[in-house]
Backbone as CSV, one residue per row, in Angstrom:
resi,resn,N_x,N_y,N_z,CA_x,CA_y,CA_z,C_x,C_y,C_z
1,MET,0.952,-1.371,-0.121,-0.015,0.287,-0.020,0.930,0.951,0.233
2,ALA,0.166,2.205,-0.668,1.418,3.379,-0.490,0.949,4.205,0.203
3,GLU,1.936,4.980,0.967,1.668,5.732,2.048,0.934,7.112,1.698
4,ARG,0.115,7.424,2.204,-0.452,8.787,2.500,0.347,9.730,2.787
5,GLU,0.718,10.854,2.058,1.383,12.138,2.382,0.786,13.032,3.410
6,ARG,1.668,13.351,4.359,0.833,13.563,5.922,0.689,15.228,5.362
7,ARG,-0.651,15.643,5.539,-0.517,17.209,5.494,-0.495,17.895,6.548
8,PRO,0.086,18.806,6.850,-0.075,19.617,8.543,-1.449,19.919,8.620
9,SER,-1.781,19.897,9.386,-3.322,20.022,9.891,-3.336,21.469,10.118
10,PRO,-4.706,22.301,9.573,-5.073,23.539,9.458,-4.917,24.191,10.952
11,THR,-3.896,25.169,11.229,-4.172,25.720,12.595,-5.345,26.517,12.790
12,LYS,-5.849,26.327,13.708,-7.054,27.468,14.006,-6.735,28.526,14.456
13,ALA,-6.800,29.673,13.999,-6.510,30.880,14.254,-7.359,31.135,15.709
14,SER,-6.612,31.560,16.513,-7.083,32.152,17.869,-8.020,32.981,17.909
15,PRO,-9.432,32.938,18.181,-10.142,33.724,18.178,-10.188,35.311,19.159
16,ARG,-10.112,35.958,18.164,-9.807,37.520,18.808,-11.045,37.610,19.775
17,PRO,-10.207,38.475,20.787,-11.313,38.577,22.017,-12.446,39.406,21.579
18,ARG,-13.541,39.211,21.966,-14.697,40.321,21.796,-14.590,41.322,22.697
19,PRO,-14.616,42.585,21.897,-14.617,44.179,22.501,-15.647,44.019,23.537
20,PRO,-15.523,44.902,24.745,-16.284,45.016,25.537,-17.645,45.943,25.283
21,ARG,-19.105,45.102,25.722,-20.108,45.711,25.340,-19.769,47.227,26.047
22,PRO,-20.820,48.336,25.919,-21.183,49.759,26.734,-21.250,49.380,28.110
23,GLU,-22.095,48.264,28.494,-21.949,48.126,30.163,-21.012,47.807,30.535
24,GLU,-20.421,46.657,30.011,-19.030,45.892,30.455,-18.040,46.778,30.543
25,ALA,-17.759,47.578,29.180,-16.564,48.817,29.687,-16.802,49.567,30.908
26,ALA,-18.232,50.258,31.180,-18.277,51.112,32.420,-18.035,50.283,33.434
27,ARG,-18.511,48.791,33.910,-18.317,48.180,34.715,-16.456,48.070,34.910
28,HIS,-16.070,47.881,33.856,-14.250,47.769,34.107,-13.977,49.098,34.449
29,ALA,-14.383,50.437,33.893,-13.709,51.336,34.319,-13.988,51.629,35.691
30,CYS,-14.706,51.375,36.299,-15.584,51.752,37.691,-14.622,50.516,38.532
31,GLU,-14.828,49.590,38.385,-13.682,48.626,39.179,-11.942,48.910,38.997
32,GLN,-11.733,49.266,37.981,-10.315,49.813,37.784,-10.126,50.944,38.351
33,LEU,-10.829,51.808,38.298,-10.547,53.537,39.107,-10.496,53.257,40.426
34,ALA,-11.476,52.317,40.661,-11.648,52.099,42.288,-10.295,51.690,42.601
35,SER,-9.790,51.060,42.096,-8.647,49.939,42.682,-7.328,51.051,42.419
36,LEU,-7.352,52.109,41.684,-6.422,53.238,41.499,-6.277,54.423,42.430
37,ILE,-7.821,54.759,42.924,-8.035,56.107,43.739,-8.636,55.453,45.043
38,VAL,-8.549,56.125,45.879,-8.908,55.916,47.492,-10.781,55.883,47.696
39,HIS,-11.161,56.520,46.659,-12.759,56.487,46.236,-13.498,55.810,45.698
40,GLU,-14.904,55.436,46.039,-15.558,54.566,45.695,-16.408,55.120,44.444
41,PRO,-16.663,54.942,43.217,-17.570,55.306,42.233,-18.808,55.576,42.733
42,GLU,-19.387,56.525,42.553,-21.088,56.758,42.419,-22.141,55.930,41.447
43,GLY,-21.156,56.541,40.297,-21.905,56.191,38.925,-21.123,56.297,37.600
44,VAL,-21.730,55.851,36.836,-21.686,56.411,35.512,-22.251,57.680,34.678
45,CYS,-21.790,58.344,33.949,-22.503,59.779,33.607,-22.236,59.558,32.206
46,GLY,-21.413,58.581,31.448,-21.350,58.817,29.927,-20.498,57.715,29.592
47,VAL,-20.616,56.891,28.436,-19.695,55.810,27.894,-19.798,56.336,26.338
48,THR,-18.611,56.462,25.795,-18.624,56.641,24.315,-17.546,55.945,23.706
49,ARG,-17.944,55.437,22.859,-17.017,54.825,21.677,-15.510,55.285,21.452
50,HIS,-14.659,54.964,21.269,-13.602,55.615,20.794,-12.926,54.298,20.020
51,GLU,-11.896,55.150,18.904,-11.029,54.310,18.322,-10.810,53.042,18.490
52,ASP,-10.203,53.198,19.762,-9.462,51.792,20.364,-9.983,51.320,21.599
53,GLY,-11.400,51.711,21.788,-12.090,51.304,22.815,-13.172,52.050,23.144
54,TRP,-13.041,52.384,24.491,-14.008,53.110,25.205,-13.808,54.284,26.181
55,VAL,-14.341,55.225,26.134,-14.155,56.266,27.077,-15.394,56.337,27.777
56,VAL,-15.007,56.262,29.397,-15.950,56.273,30.517,-16.151,57.290,31.012
57,SER,-17.139,58.103,31.521,-17.212,59.412,32.606,-17.903,58.405,33.639
58,VAL,-17.255,58.746,35.001,-17.353,58.096,36.283,-17.687,59.253,37.332
59,ASP,-18.700,59.056,37.992,-18.719,60.103,39.287,-18.556,59.114,40.624
60,VAL,-17.508,60.287,41.145,-16.871,59.660,42.196,-17.047,60.751,43.705
61,LEU,-17.865,60.096,44.586,-17.776,61.278,46.197,-16.171,61.066,46.577
62,GLU,-15.940,62.316,46.290,-14.619,62.449,47.034,-14.171,62.778,48.484
63,VAL,-15.260,63.912,48.952,-15.703,64.264,50.398,-16.682,64.318,50.604
64,PRO,-17.096,63.376,51.559,-18.444,63.239,51.992,-18.659,64.521,53.328
65,ARG,-19.736,65.272,53.159,-20.040,65.926,54.376,-21.486,65.786,54.602
66,ILE,-22.042,66.739,55.682,-23.319,66.822,56.196,-23.871,68.378,56.096
67,PRO,-24.387,68.582,55.459,-25.521,67.887,54.670,-25.045,67.350,53.202
68,ASP,-25.415,66.533,52.892,-25.045,65.335,52.120,-25.238,66.289,50.591
69,THR,-25.829,67.512,50.656,-25.888,68.284,49.127,-24.567,69.100,48.994
70,THR,-23.735,69.337,49.804,-22.514,70.219,49.819,-21.331,69.111,49.980
71,SER,-21.481,67.508,49.535,-20.417,66.995,49.548,-19.914,66.944,48.236
72,LEU,-18.378,66.709,48.030,-18.118,67.068,46.887,-17.474,66.054,45.996
73,LEU,-17.906,65.865,44.807,-17.932,64.678,43.756,-16.633,65.407,42.535
74,ALA,-16.524,64.418,41.977,-15.626,64.448,40.829,-16.211,63.920,39.723
75,THR,-15.693,63.810,38.644,-15.889,63.356,37.461,-14.657,62.971,36.715
76,TYR,-14.534,61.505,36.436,-13.139,60.928,36.078,-13.579,60.405,34.777
77,GLU,-12.768,60.573,33.743,-12.554,60.076,32.475,-11.763,59.224,32.274
78,VAL,-12.414,58.032,32.082,-11.555,56.662,32.101,-11.480,56.403,30.701
79,ARG,-10.171,56.024,30.203,-10.021,55.079,28.976,-9.985,53.789,28.845
80,ILE,-10.861,52.674,28.201,-10.463,51.487,28.362,-10.124,50.720,26.941
81,ASP,-9.381,49.884,26.494,-9.013,49.451,25.217,-10.075,48.336,24.929
82,GLN,-9.483,47.558,23.890,-10.585,46.827,23.114,-10.880,45.362,23.866
83,LEU,-9.964,45.374,25.258,-9.858,44.112,26.120,-10.466,44.686,27.309
84,GLY,-10.890,45.936,27.439,-11.291,46.038,28.683,-10.591,46.195,29.555
85,GLU,-9.273,46.956,29.357,-8.104,47.008,30.253,-7.792,48.878,30.249
86,LEU,-7.756,49.372,31.345,-7.556,50.787,31.826,-6.527,51.061,30.983
87,GLN,-6.607,52.387,30.162,-5.423,52.722,29.669,-4.790,54.083,30.131
88,GLU,-5.841,54.730,30.922,-5.730,56.131,31.160,-7.030,56.367,31.843
89,TYR,-6.667,57.292,32.709,-7.699,58.451,33.502,-7.273,59.508,33.872
90,ARG,-8.381,60.657,34.343,-8.050,61.770,34.569,-9.149,62.477,35.238
91,ARG,-9.141,63.447,36.016,-10.164,63.817,36.616,-10.593,65.197,35.883
92,VAL,-11.708,65.189,35.412,-12.161,66.320,34.671,-12.996,67.404,35.411
93,ARG,-13.488,66.831,36.239,-14.628,67.671,37.115,-14.442,67.714,38.482
94,ARG,-14.737,68.692,39.413,-14.760,68.680,40.315,-16.012,69.316,41.124
95,TYR,-16.861,69.115,41.657,-18.440,69.794,42.271,-18.766,69.619,43.579
96,ARG,-19.936,70.692,43.918,-20.703,70.106,44.765,-21.570,69.443,44.479
97,ARG,-22.334,68.428,45.338,-23.261,67.700,44.981,-24.599,68.747,44.578
98,GLY,-25.055,69.586,44.949,-26.157,70.276,45.001,-25.843,71.380,43.697
99,ALA,-25.050,71.456,43.100,-24.744,72.461,42.123,-25.038,72.271,40.831
100,ALA,-25.879,72.802,40.047,-26.210,72.420,38.805,-25.098,72.909,37.715
101,ASP,-25.394,72.151,36.591,-24.281,72.400,35.804,-24.599,73.643,34.731
102,ASP,-23.914,74.787,34.425,-23.881,75.734,33.400,-24.387,75.457,32.240
103,CYS,-25.600,75.795,32.106,-26.298,75.548,30.853,-25.953,76.541,29.767
């Protein structure tokens, strides 16, 4: 019998990781920001798609006061890559809880 020529088996390309959905990007941003700063995030006020991931705006209680309407909060801009990893963050705004935005 003639031997069959062995063909190299096709290698499966490892699937590219799926980029995070907006809610996943927001959760990753909050978790990773909290691990870097001493304050806990209060919530997300914006999620924007960026060419290489997401930009998430996170509100953080920085100085709790009584009454609560005088507490100081800050908004951080957090950049997350396609894998959900934090690339950079920066504080873009600091304000009193009771203060209204200028329109």
